[in-house]
C-alpha positions as CSV (number, residue, x, y, z in Angstrom):
1,M,230.3,-98.1,-186.7
2,D,227.8,-101.4,-185.1
3,R,227.8,-103.5,-188.2
4,Q,225.7,-105.8,-186.7
5,K,222.8,-103.3,-186.4
6,D,222.0,-103.8,-190.0
7,A,219.0,-103.5,-191.9
8,W,218.2,-107.6,-191.1
9,Y,218.9,-106.8,-187.7
10,Y,215.9,-104.4,-187.3
11,A,214.1,-106.4,-189.7
12,D,214.2,-109.4,-187.5
13,L,213.3,-107.7,-184.3
14,L,210.0,-106.7,-186.7
15,H,209.1,-110.3,-187.9
16,K,209.6,-111.5,-184.0
17,R,207.6,-108.3,-183.0
18,K,210.0,-107.2,-180.4
19,A,209.7,-103.7,-182.1
20,S,206.9,-102.4,-184.6
21,P,207.5,-100.1,-187.6
22,A,206.3,-96.7,-186.1
23,E,208.7,-97.3,-183.1
24,L,211.7,-97.9,-185.6
25,L,210.5,-94.8,-187.7
26,E,210.5,-92.7,-184.3
27,D,213.8,-94.1,-183.4
28,A,215.4,-93.3,-186.6
29,F,213.7,-89.4,-187.1
30,A,215.6,-89.0,-183.2
31,K,218.7,-89.9,-184.6
32,I,218.5,-87.8,-187.7
33,A,217.9,-85.2,-185.4
34,K,220.7,-85.3,-183.2
35,E,223.3,-86.3,-185.9
36,N,222.3,-84.5,-189.1
37,P,223.3,-81.1,-187.5
38,H,226.8,-82.8,-187.2
39,Y,226.8,-84.2,-191.2
40,N,224.1,-82.8,-193.3
41,A,223.5,-86.1,-195.1
42,V,219.4,-85.7,-194.8
43,V,217.9,-82.9,-197.0
44,H,214.3,-83.6,-196.5
45,T,212.2,-85.6,-194.1
46,R,208.6,-86.9,-194.3
47,K,207.8,-88.1,-190.6
48,E,203.5,-87.4,-190.7
49,K,203.3,-89.6,-193.8
50,A,205.9,-92.5,-192.9
51,L,204.4,-92.7,-189.7
52,Q,201.1,-93.1,-191.5
53,E,202.2,-95.4,-193.6
54,A,204.0,-97.7,-191.0
55,K,199.8,-97.8,-189.0
56,S,198.2,-98.3,-191.8
57,R,199.9,-101.0,-193.9
58,D,201.0,-104.4,-192.8
59,Y,204.4,-105.1,-193.4
60,S,204.5,-108.4,-191.8
61,N,204.6,-110.3,-194.9
62,T,207.7,-108.4,-196.6
63,L,211.0,-109.1,-196.4
64,F,212.4,-106.3,-194.4
65,G,209.2,-105.4,-192.5
66,G,208.9,-102.3,-192.1
67,V,212.6,-100.8,-191.9
68,P,213.2,-97.2,-192.3
69,I,215.3,-96.5,-195.4
70,L,216.4,-93.0,-196.9
71,I,216.4,-92.4,-200.6
72,K,218.7,-90.6,-202.9
73,D,217.5,-86.9,-204.1
74,L,218.6,-88.0,-207.5
75,G,216.8,-89.8,-209.8
76,Q,215.0,-92.1,-207.3
77,D,211.8,-90.4,-207.1
78,L,209.0,-91.1,-204.9
79,A,205.5,-89.0,-205.8
80,G,204.6,-85.8,-204.0
81,E,208.2,-85.6,-202.7
82,P,210.9,-83.1,-203.7
83,A,213.0,-84.3,-206.7
84,T,216.0,-81.5,-206.7
85,S,219.0,-83.3,-208.0
86,G,220.8,-80.9,-205.8
87,S,219.9,-78.4,-208.3
88,R,218.9,-75.1,-207.5
89,L,217.0,-75.0,-210.9
90,L,214.7,-77.9,-209.4
91,K,214.8,-76.5,-206.0
92,G,210.8,-76.3,-205.8
93,Y,210.3,-79.5,-207.9
94,R,208.2,-82.6,-206.4
95,A,208.2,-85.8,-208.2
96,T,204.7,-86.7,-210.1
97,K,205.4,-90.3,-210.3
98,T,207.5,-93.1,-208.0
99,S,210.2,-94.7,-210.0
100,H,210.6,-98.4,-210.4
101,F,213.1,-98.5,-208.3
102,V,211.7,-97.1,-205.2
103,E,208.5,-99.3,-205.7
104,A,210.6,-102.3,-205.5
105,I,212.3,-100.5,-202.4
106,E,208.9,-100.3,-201.0
107,R,207.7,-103.7,-202.3
108,A,210.8,-105.2,-200.1
109,G,209.2,-103.6,-196.8
110,F,211.2,-100.6,-196.3
111,I,209.5,-97.5,-195.4
112,V,211.0,-94.2,-197.1
113,I,211.6,-91.7,-194.0
114,G,213.5,-89.1,-196.1
115,Q,215.9,-87.9,-198.7
116,T,219.9,-87.6,-198.7
117,N,222.4,-84.9,-199.8
118,T,223.7,-85.0,-203.5
119,P,225.8,-82.8,-205.2
120,E,224.4,-80.8,-208.5
121,F,222.9,-83.8,-210.9
122,G,225.8,-86.4,-209.3
123,F,228.7,-85.0,-211.4
124,K,231.1,-84.6,-208.3
125,N,232.7,-87.6,-206.6
126,I,232.6,-85.1,-203.4
127,T,228.8,-83.9,-201.7
128,D,228.1,-80.3,-201.8
129,A,225.7,-79.0,-203.6
130,T,224.8,-75.2,-203.3
131,I,221.2,-75.2,-202.4
132,H,221.9,-77.7,-199.5
133,G,225.9,-77.3,-198.5
134,P,228.2,-80.2,-197.8
135,S,227.7,-83.5,-196.3
136,R,230.5,-84.3,-193.6
137,N,232.3,-87.8,-193.2
138,P,231.5,-89.2,-189.7
139,F,235.1,-90.2,-189.5
140,D,236.2,-86.8,-190.1
141,K,233.7,-84.1,-190.1
142,E,236.3,-81.9,-192.0
143,R,236.4,-84.1,-194.6
144,S,233.9,-85.4,-197.3
145,P,231.7,-88.5,-197.6
146,G,232.4,-88.6,-201.1
147,G,229.7,-88.6,-203.8
148,S,227.5,-88.6,-205.4
149,S,225.9,-90.8,-202.8
150,G,227.9,-88.9,-199.8
151,G,224.5,-88.1,-198.0
152,A,223.4,-91.8,-198.3
153,A,227.0,-92.6,-196.9
154,A,227.2,-90.2,-194.0
155,A,223.8,-91.1,-192.9
156,V,224.8,-95.2,-192.9
157,A,228.1,-94.2,-191.1
158,S,226.9,-92.1,-188.5
159,G,224.1,-94.6,-187.4
160,M,221.0,-92.4,-188.5
161,V,219.4,-95.3,-190.6
162,P,220.8,-99.1,-191.0
163,I,220.8,-98.8,-195.2
164,A,219.9,-96.0,-197.6
165,T,219.6,-96.1,-201.2
166,A,222.2,-95.0,-203.7
167,S,223.2,-94.6,-207.5
168,D,226.4,-95.2,-209.5
169,G,227.2,-93.8,-212.5
170,G,230.9,-93.7,-212.1
171,G,231.6,-94.9,-208.6
172,S,228.8,-93.0,-206.8
173,I,227.8,-96.0,-204.7
174,R,231.9,-97.3,-204.3
175,I,233.6,-94.0,-203.7
176,P,231.4,-93.1,-200.5
177,A,231.5,-96.9,-199.5
178,S,235.6,-96.2,-199.6
179,F,235.5,-93.3,-197.7
180,T,233.5,-93.8,-194.8
181,G,234.0,-98.0,-194.3
182,L,230.9,-99.4,-195.6
183,V,229.9,-102.1,-198.4
184,G,229.1,-100.5,-201.8
185,L,227.8,-102.9,-204.7
186,K,227.4,-101.6,-208.0
187,P,225.0,-104.1,-209.7
188,T,225.5,-105.2,-213.2
189,R,223.8,-103.0,-216.0
190,G,220.0,-104.2,-216.3
191,R,220.2,-106.0,-213.2
192,V,217.6,-103.3,-211.0
193,P,214.4,-101.6,-212.3
194,V,214.5,-98.6,-213.9
195,G,212.2,-96.1,-215.1
196,P,209.5,-94.8,-215.8
197,G,211.4,-91.5,-216.7
198,S,214.9,-92.3,-217.7
199,Y,215.5,-95.7,-218.8
200,R,219.0,-95.5,-220.0
201,G,220.6,-93.5,-216.8
202,W,223.5,-92.1,-218.9
203,Q,223.2,-95.0,-221.6
204,G,223.3,-97.6,-218.6
205,A,226.5,-96.3,-217.0
206,S,224.4,-95.4,-213.9
207,V,222.6,-97.9,-211.8
208,S,220.7,-97.6,-208.5
209,F,221.5,-99.6,-205.5
210,A,222.3,-99.1,-201.8
211,L,224.9,-98.4,-199.2
212,T,225.2,-101.3,-196.4
213,K,226.9,-102.3,-193.3
214,S,227.2,-105.4,-194.0
215,V,227.1,-108.4,-196.7
216,R,223.9,-110.1,-195.5
217,D,222.0,-106.7,-196.5
218,T,223.5,-106.4,-199.5
219,A,222.9,-109.9,-200.4
220,L,218.9,-110.0,-199.4
221,L,218.7,-106.6,-201.0
222,L,220.0,-107.8,-204.3
223,D,217.4,-110.6,-203.9
224,A,215.0,-108.4,-203.6
225,L,215.7,-106.0,-206.6
226,Q,216.8,-108.3,-209.0
227,T,214.5,-108.0,-211.9
228,E,213.9,-108.9,-215.9
229,Q,212.4,-106.0,-217.0
230,A,210.4,-106.1,-220.3
231,E,210.7,-102.4,-221.2
232,A,214.2,-101.7,-220.1
233,P,216.8,-101.4,-222.7
234,F,219.4,-103.4,-221.0
235,Q,218.7,-107.0,-219.7
236,T,220.4,-109.1,-217.3
237,P,219.4,-112.9,-216.7
238,L,218.1,-113.5,-213.3
239,F,220.4,-115.3,-210.7
240,R,218.0,-118.5,-210.4
241,G,219.2,-118.9,-206.8
242,S,219.2,-116.8,-203.2
243,H,222.6,-114.4,-202.9
244,Y,221.5,-114.5,-199.2
245,Q,221.3,-118.2,-199.0
246,E,224.6,-118.8,-200.4
247,F,225.6,-116.2,-198.2
248,Q,224.2,-118.4,-195.2
249,I,225.5,-121.7,-196.1
250,R,228.7,-120.1,-196.7
251,K,229.7,-121.5,-200.3
252,K,233.1,-120.6,-201.1
253,R,234.5,-120.9,-204.7
254,T,237.9,-121.2,-205.8
255,F,239.0,-118.0,-207.2
256,K,241.7,-116.8,-209.5
257,I,242.3,-113.3,-208.9
258,A,244.1,-110.6,-210.4
259,Y,245.5,-107.5,-209.1
260,S,246.5,-104.1,-209.8
261,L,248.1,-101.0,-208.0
262,E,248.4,-98.6,-210.8
263,S,245.7,-95.7,-211.7
264,P,243.9,-96.5,-215.4
265,V,244.5,-92.7,-215.8
266,R,248.4,-92.7,-215.2
267,S,247.6,-90.9,-212.0
268,K,249.4,-91.3,-208.5
269,V,248.2,-93.7,-206.3
270,S,248.7,-93.2,-202.2
271,E,250.7,-95.7,-200.4
272,D,247.7,-96.2,-198.4
273,A,245.7,-97.4,-200.9
274,K,248.5,-99.5,-202.3
275,K,248.9,-101.1,-199.2
276,A,244.8,-101.8,-198.6
277,V,245.5,-103.9,-202.0
278,L,248.4,-105.7,-201.0
279,E,247.3,-106.5,-197.3
280,A,243.9,-107.9,-199.2
281,V,246.3,-110.0,-201.6
282,S,248.0,-111.3,-198.4
283,A,245.0,-112.4,-196.6
284,L,243.6,-113.9,-199.8
285,E,246.5,-116.0,-199.9
286,A,246.5,-116.9,-196.8
287,L,242.8,-118.4,-197.2
288,G,244.1,-120.3,-200.4
289,Y,243.2,-118.0,-203.2
290,Q,245.6,-117.7,-206.2
291,V,246.4,-114.2,-206.8
292,E,248.9,-112.3,-209.4
293,E,249.3,-109.2,-210.5
294,A,247.6,-108.3,-213.9
295,K,245.5,-106.0,-215.6
296,P,243.4,-105.3,-218.8
297,E,245.0,-103.7,-221.7
298,I,242.6,-100.6,-221.7
299,D,243.4,-96.8,-222.4
300,G,241.9,-95.7,-219.4
301,I,242.4,-91.9,-220.6
302,R,240.6,-92.2,-223.6
303,L,238.0,-94.2,-221.9
304,M,237.6,-91.3,-219.5
305,E,237.1,-89.0,-222.6
306,A,234.4,-90.8,-224.0
307,Y,233.0,-90.9,-220.5
308,Y,233.2,-87.1,-220.5
309,A,231.5,-87.0,-224.1
310,M,228.4,-89.0,-222.8
311,N,228.3,-86.8,-219.7
312,G,228.1,-83.7,-221.7
313,A,225.7,-85.0,-224.2
314,E,223.2,-86.0,-221.7
315,T,223.7,-82.8,-219.7
316,D,222.8,-80.9,-222.8
317,A,219.8,-83.1,-223.6
318,M,218.6,-82.8,-219.8
319,L,219.0,-79.1,-219.5
320,T,217.8,-78.5,-222.8
321,G,214.6,-80.0,-222.0
322,I,214.5,-78.2,-218.2
323,A,215.1,-75.4,-220.5
324,N,212.0,-75.6,-223.0
325,N,210.1,-76.9,-219.5
326,L,211.0,-73.3,-217.9
327,G,210.3,-71.5,-221.4
328,R,213.7,-69.4,-221.4
329,T,217.1,-69.7,-221.8
330,L,219.3,-71.0,-219.1
331,T,222.6,-69.2,-217.9
332,A,225.5,-69.5,-215.9
333,D,223.7,-68.3,-212.9
334,D,221.4,-70.6,-213.2
335,M,223.7,-73.8,-212.2
336,E,226.9,-75.0,-210.7
337,L,230.5,-74.2,-212.8
338,I,230.9,-78.0,-213.4
339,S,227.4,-78.3,-214.8
340,W,227.5,-75.1,-217.2
341,S,230.9,-76.8,-218.2
342,L,229.7,-80.0,-219.1
343,Y,226.3,-78.3,-220.7
344,Q,228.2,-76.3,-223.2
345,Y,230.7,-79.0,-223.9
346,G,227.5,-81.3,-224.7
347,K,226.6,-78.6,-227.3
348,T,229.5,-79.3,-229.5
349,I,229.3,-83.1,-229.5
350,S,227.9,-84.8,-232.9
351,G,225.6,-87.7,-233.1
352,G,228.8,-89.6,-234.9
353,E,231.1,-88.8,-232.2
354,Y,228.8,-89.6,-229.6
355,S,228.2,-93.2,-231.4
356,L,232.1,-93.7,-231.3
357,A,232.3,-92.9,-227.6
358,L,229.6,-95.5,-226.8
359,G,231.3,-98.3,-229.0
360,S,234.6,-97.6,-227.0
361,W,232.8,-99.0,-224.0
362,D,231.8,-101.9,-225.9
363,Q,235.3,-102.5,-226.8
364,A,236.3,-102.1,-223.3
365,A,233.7,-104.6,-222.3
366,A,235.0,-107.1,-225.1
367,V,238.8,-106.4,-223.4
368,M,237.1,-107.2,-220.0
369,A,235.2,-110.2,-220.8
370,R,238.8,-111.8,-222.2
371,F,240.4,-110.7,-219.1
372,H,237.9,-112.7,-217.2
373,E,238.7,-115.8,-219.3
374,S,241.7,-115.8,-217.3
375,Y,240.9,-114.2,-214.1
376,D,237.7,-114.8,-212.2
377,L,237.9,-111.5,-210.0
378,F,240.0,-108.3,-210.6
379,L,241.2,-106.3,-207.5
380,Q,242.3,-103.1,-206.9
381,P,241.9,-100.0,-204.7
382,T,238.6,-98.7,-204.6
383,T,240.1,-94.7,-204.3
384,A,243.6,-93.5,-204.5
385,E,243.3,-91.9,-201.3
386,S,241.2,-91.3,-198.2
387,A,238.6,-88.7,-198.5
388,P,239.4,-85.2,-199.1
389,R,238.8,-82.2,-197.1
390,I,235.8,-80.1,-197.5
391,D,237.7,-77.1,-198.3
392,H,239.6,-78.7,-200.9
393,S,239.3,-77.0,-204.0
394,F,239.6,-79.6,-207.3
395,Q,239.8,-76.2,-209.4
396,T,242.1,-73.4,-210.0
397,H,240.7,-69.8,-209.6
398,K,242.1,-69.5,-213.4
399,L,240.5,-72.7,-214.6
400,K,236.8,-71.5,-212.6
401,E,237.4,-68.3,-215.0
402,R,237.6,-70.4,-218.2
403,M,234.6,-73.0,-217.3
404,L,232.4,-69.9,-216.9
405,A,233.2,-68.5,-220.1
406,A,232.8,-72.2,-221.5
407,E,230.4,-70.6,-224.0
408,R,233.0,-68.1,-225.8
409,L,235.3,-71.2,-226.3
410,S,235.6,-73.4,-229.1
411,A,234.9,-77.2,-229.3
412,A,238.3,-78.2,-228.5
413,E,238.8,-75.7,-225.7
414,R,235.4,-76.8,-224.2
415,K,236.3,-80.4,-224.1
416,Q,239.9,-79.5,-223.0
417,V,238.4,-77.4,-219.9
418,V,236.2,-80.6,-218.8
419,W,239.3,-82.9,-218.8
420,E,241.0,-80.4,-216.6
421,M,238.0,-79.4,-214.3
422,F,237.9,-83.2,-213.4
423,E,241.2,-84.3,-213.6
424,D,242.5,-83.7,-210.0
425,S,239.2,-85.1,-208.4
426,L,239.7,-88.0,-211.1
427,A,243.2,-88.6,-209.5
428,V,241.6,-89.4,-206.0
429,T,238.7,-91.7,-208.0
430,P,240.2,-93.1,-211.2
431,F,239.3,-96.7,-210.6
432,T,235.4,-96.9,-210.2
433,Q,234.1,-95.5,-213.7
434,Q,235.4,-98.5,-216.2
435,A,233.1,-100.9,-214.6
436,N,230.2,-98.4,-215.2
437,L,231.1,-98.3,-218.9
438,T,231.6,-102.0,-219.4
439,G,228.1,-102.7,-217.2
440,Q,230.1,-105.0,-214.9
441,P,229.0,-105.5,-211.2
442,A,231.9,-104.1,-208.7
443,I,231.8,-103.7,-204.9
444,S,233.5,-101.9,-202.6
445,L,234.7,-103.8,-199.2
446,P,235.9,-101.8,-196.1
447,L,239.1,-103.5,-195.6
448,Y,241.8,-101.0,-194.5
449,R,242.3,-97.7,-192.4
450,T,245.0,-95.3,-192.6
451,A,247.2,-94.3,-189.5
452,T,245.0,-91.4,-188.7
453,G,242.0,-94.1,-188.8
454,L,240.5,-92.7,-192.1
455,P,238.9,-95.9,-194.3
456,I,240.3,-96.9,-197.8
457,G,238.1,-99.8,-199.7
458,V,239.3,-102.3,-201.9
459,Q,237.2,-102.8,-205.2
460,F,236.4,-106.6,-206.6
461,T,235.1,-106.6,-210.2
462,A,233.6,-109.5,-211.5
463,P,232.1,-110.5,-215.1
464,K,228.8,-109.7,-216.3
465,G,226.0,-110.8,-214.1
466,K,228.4,-112.7,-211.8
467,E,227.2,-110.7,-208.4
468,E,227.4,-113.9,-206.7
469,W,231.0,-114.4,-207.4
470,L,231.3,-110.7,-205.6
471,L,228.8,-111.8,-202.4
472,D,231.0,-115.0,-202.0
473,M,234.4,-113.3,-201.8
474,A,233.0,-110.4,-199.7
475,G,231.5,-112.8,-197.5
476,V,234.3,-114.8,-196.9
477,L,236.7,-111.6,-196.0
478,E,233.6,-110.5,-193.2
479,R,233.6,-113.6,-191.9
480,N,237.3,-113.6,-191.6
481,G,237.0,-110.6,-189.4
482,L,238.8,-108.6,-192.1
483,F,236.1,-105.7,-192.2
484,R,237.7,-102.5,-190.3
């Protein structure tokens, strides 16, 4: 991967008139034509429209100057373009409005050239939607690039585009970043634009941003996207400086850093994932940081149960709306088994249970706020393992039969089925969900490769609103040649 040829590299060419937006678009489409058959990262392109935009609009006064970008086919709508969310229920649907996030991407000077693969409704940490087929990892085509922003990760890591938008409701930016050697920032809840359809995004757990090759791209994009949006239910005060300028002047703060090798849900963590963190710890200590082993006292299993309760209730609301629009009852044949199981579980969740689940998120946020009184940053593996094989099944045949029959199960049985259907996949990625539920920013950095060359990221989490701390830390590690 050529990290030097990031989005800002191409923006600089455009600003210096060494290339035109149309030339960069033609080059990106040529790369997609060549590479996408191998990786199945891109599920839709809009070549004629994009080229017309490149020729008819003056991008010279925008930040990125006409750099091509791919957007995620989930919650990032562009009017007139497909919006399938990886679901066969929405296979023919086209967006009627452009999301505020995509509008901000366009204002920053990007030209949208297509959309990337995602699992159905973003429920998985791998990308294998039935309607599109699996995306493949550029480091090993027999492995997944992760999910739910797996198509975005595969597109950037394979060089189709220098940057792609993504979203993260439980690790869906950071997990693919870990598996494909990219930089993956999940911003603070309320940091970037939301709406106009859904403003809460899994009750604020889901946040849109991007997958990048470099820290400078991440910093520049955060400067371009950060907002105080009056109609948004969650607000984060603007960072009054410039993340990019701080990156440029190499501002280095003195951080006290806690680290943990333990899975929040008491699952196994691979020796490679532990080694990734311990090597980072050694590097940090050599750079003069104070680092010690410590972790917040949060019951990770109970917190995940609360997360799944939200997933179930939100899935029930979403699919009930789709059913009403279609004028018919939905069946298991309309969707994949994970979606069906969450849908049936969601039907059993009372308003009181939902309120208690969200309340547990707030309690976890309070614990983390106290934890950060002692430690500035919290370091963990991003994922407990390297990327899983595409042919690996996370559910047994017997479990799949129970998932199919979820409609006939009791409320307690439906809850247990949901836990079991995610249990093995959660063991691969147990570290990312907490920041979604507490609303904190977290970043995955590409600091480690296994003996077979597969990436595993390390994750730093900061207090709410402190993305500049994460970018400061990332910049130090990048400049010291620690990115792999």
